[in-house]
C-alpha angles and dihedrals in degrees: 000000000000117000118238120244090251093052092051090055094056124086110243114260098243118146103154122149095008112177127196129196137165114295115257120257095196131053139212109351118112091338091060092047091050093048092050093048090048092054093049095047093048103043113022146036109275093220089054089050091057091048092051095043091055092053104032111119090347124132107274091011132095130291116244109259088222126069130358098238109143126250120234113272092222127034120001120213111269089208091064132300093224143084139226094272091046088059089049089052094054092042087057094046097040096045115164095235136060134206129212141128096342093050095048092045088055099044125049123213090251092052093049090049089059090061122092119256088250092055093046093051093047095049090096146266117310107250107183140017113274134198132202113201122209111284094008123135098205136045115243130200120265132183120251092243093052091044093053091047090050090057092045092049092052094045094047091049093060118106089228135011085236088072089074127078122204112195125191131202121215094243092071113111124241092253095053093041094051092050091044094055090042090055092046091051093047088048086058114255142091094212096131107140114171142177090273086073089064101042124018102011088108089054092051093048095048096043094046090052096045105030104018098244128075092220137078120274102217135088128214089257089057090059090055091052100041120119092207132018121191112200105197127185092346138117105199094170088072106019103036107011096170087063086073090066090055091048090049090054090049089052092047088054092054099266126141128226128208120193115205111186140120091240126051104236122204094225092061094044099056135345125202108198107221091206093060113074092194092054090048090057098040102045105258136258129314105237109185116055088188129022115203112199095203121184114251108279093005093120101103089048091050095048091045089055089052091048092049093052092045088052091051090052091047092052094045102041109004126214094086099101122055095240095177091056092044092051096047104035110025142071131201100031097135095049090046093052092046091054093044090057090061090069127084118230096215093050092050093048091049092050090052092057091224122135118241090240094057091040092056092051091056093042092054091053093050092044094052101042133066104183097075128163122188117201124189145165139176094330087075101031105051102070134091087248093043095123089053090052092057095042090053090052088053091049090058093049092048093052090053095043087240097146126093099011137098115286095009142087148067122326117182104180110219123215115212119052100253105015090119093047093051091058091046093058095047113282094139132119089211104040118179115262091238089062092048090049090055090051089053093046093049101041106024100237127103113239118218111264090198115119106254131212121291116204094273092047092046093054091050091047092052091045090052090045091242088121117048107173125055120192119183121194098201129321135081101268102182093049093047101048128079128248094036098194094049092044092050090053088051094055090044090059093061123101090219135014120191128188128188106204146152094217141013119280138169093267089069088062097050100069146167120237088290127021139192132197115202112196113212139186117271127232089256095057132086116253112215119190134162094278092049137259110357132215125201135193143234139187121228130212092275099051100261115142114206139165127261124197127177125242108196129067112256113274091228134024089222095066122109128198118250087248091055092047093052092047091048093051092044093050093046093048105040099030114163095352091069120101090206131079095226098179094061092065095060091055095056125016091195085077091057091052092049088058093046089053089058097044109033122062116243097026101096110145088011098167092049095046092048089065090068105107094230096036123232139282120247117226113277117186096191089056091061099031094255100131114196096199129130089266096042088238138081107276128224111215138206115233130180129216112263111266105220131126131188123227117237095269099035133104128197110241131201125193116229141175125252120231089253092060143075115193104311095338112106112206096179144332100264131096096193096179095052095041098245117135135184097002146063105189095095138122119213109217139179107255093231089055089050092051093049089054094043093243126153132204111288092004112157113248140171121229125214136180129192123198126168090346095307116121119210123188137201112182134201111029127153121230119239118188111227145166098265126131117273116273089023131105139172134213135176123259139254087032093065100032084102087072096053111097115230090219094055105087143130116285112247093007104049092217108162113256093235092146097057113046120149110225143167124222120212129180114244 
């Protein structure tokens, strides 16, 4: 019996042999070394691993295909400028087996959909382009020429270019991303949703409005020199492990660190630097001086309580606010203060779920320090009030004058390796008119100024059959988006779905009437074109653009680079009506960068600058107190407490990653730091909440959410008692993305509210 589209999108409900132990209180160290060695020995050639390790994140080497944490500007570690999860990322990309015609002849789409995400990802590197015809059960090989023509035929048959959706993953390089958006705009649409829409879109919206740039304002050196670093809604030990080295340097320089998060995470408790033999033997460095177990989505309430008490101190004693900075560089202070005074301190503190004792520890650190950095990730950005969360963070920094000076500022920590760079070079469904004007001036066609589809809008459009072709440049779309069942139906409504990927993932099994898989080179592989070996470029979380050049020979002669794929699709689609010679770009990427230098601000002399071993910084107005906002100054904002209430039997759920995971890629089935082994279908619950519901450890339960009258279900999870605030719980994604409503998203930014989902838990 054939599986439905919705069934193929869901992770199988396997929870056998689950083992639970005490959560770790130390991170990395010998455990991290052992885990990295295990990944290498299981999944890749050891000689290749040594080659890659020597060049990973090194000057003149390749950028890690994992997270976007910056590399040091000066000396890189000779022992390896990478982390455990970086090794897992290259072990995934540089797998020692490939899959092609024989594999897909053997395994039907339905059979592959019954595999776990871990099994799908570890099946091997994609080795040749594949095509699924309408009604077929198996993918079949297709030539590149036929594949490109198939895409062009579908795109040219649409009634309007706006009936196509062009998604982008954050691993795409600047060169490929620039050409991709250029093709989409010449084709005639602005439908360029990307993974930013699902993670840091709220950060970009809030920071653009308040500080004039949708990026962070700090450098890595600022982190070393900060007096106080607040790490909010972030788990760097798993998601950005090299950040722990920076926090350790901050601590060694006398700085303090505060961790604000519903869950205590091992990486912020203690860090054992594997490159320091003394630390390995002595047990590492305590990272967080204070841990704040905040209730899920209690951040605005917590920061409002801080702001209220700071205001009281300012009015009583003075000298708390940086009045000179506020007077010269900010706008909206009086209105902000007037609104702040309408709130009650006790009510805000209660809403945050933080004890007064812990609150006072944090308050004293903020009161007595001026070089303050606030770092954050999805714990702040994936709520309906996510933009308010970030704006309130900015309010605090503005009051303290902690913007645009050494050791202070904003630090949104991006996930995928080039998600920030993709946006910089034009992957944006709502690009500024100035950028579109430069496109027109350079290429002679007028790009659509119409606001295109974000991810949420694209899913709705496909579901309503307003969009009929989906093209994904990287990523695992169906496992990343909310409301899995609805989203799968949306993809199933398309006439054609196309995915450019290095390896198989669940999105290749949730298809339109026809489907194509385009296998591409990985970041670790050499990219040979007519003009020779090519290098490409990426931008990290702190606005540094650097080169990346592969080390290994391609795992298959049939692979194309992402640049070549984009050029091939553009040429086959636009043909003689294009004003651009697409095929020249794939022969020499220097030509792409010459165009970027003309069109994108900050990239003048791009090819020359890229030869600098450490790369180069892009302009950042907030870093130098030049605020490109509508007022010309940094703007205070007025933000309200989130207005949500739980019913008597409900919990508020947040989706999280395991330690054996990066974004939607599952490296293994263990969450070493949280003490969960050989399984992912678990729900972390407060033990009092378990007792009230009569639930025992590892008891089987069903989860259910209800939003605007629609009920969503996720069956067969095991309960794990955990130190999480009462009325809160946590589950792994993508397993519980099915519970996240598509219509619950951040105002302004439309980031899915995956960190605040009201659910009920019932014993099976």
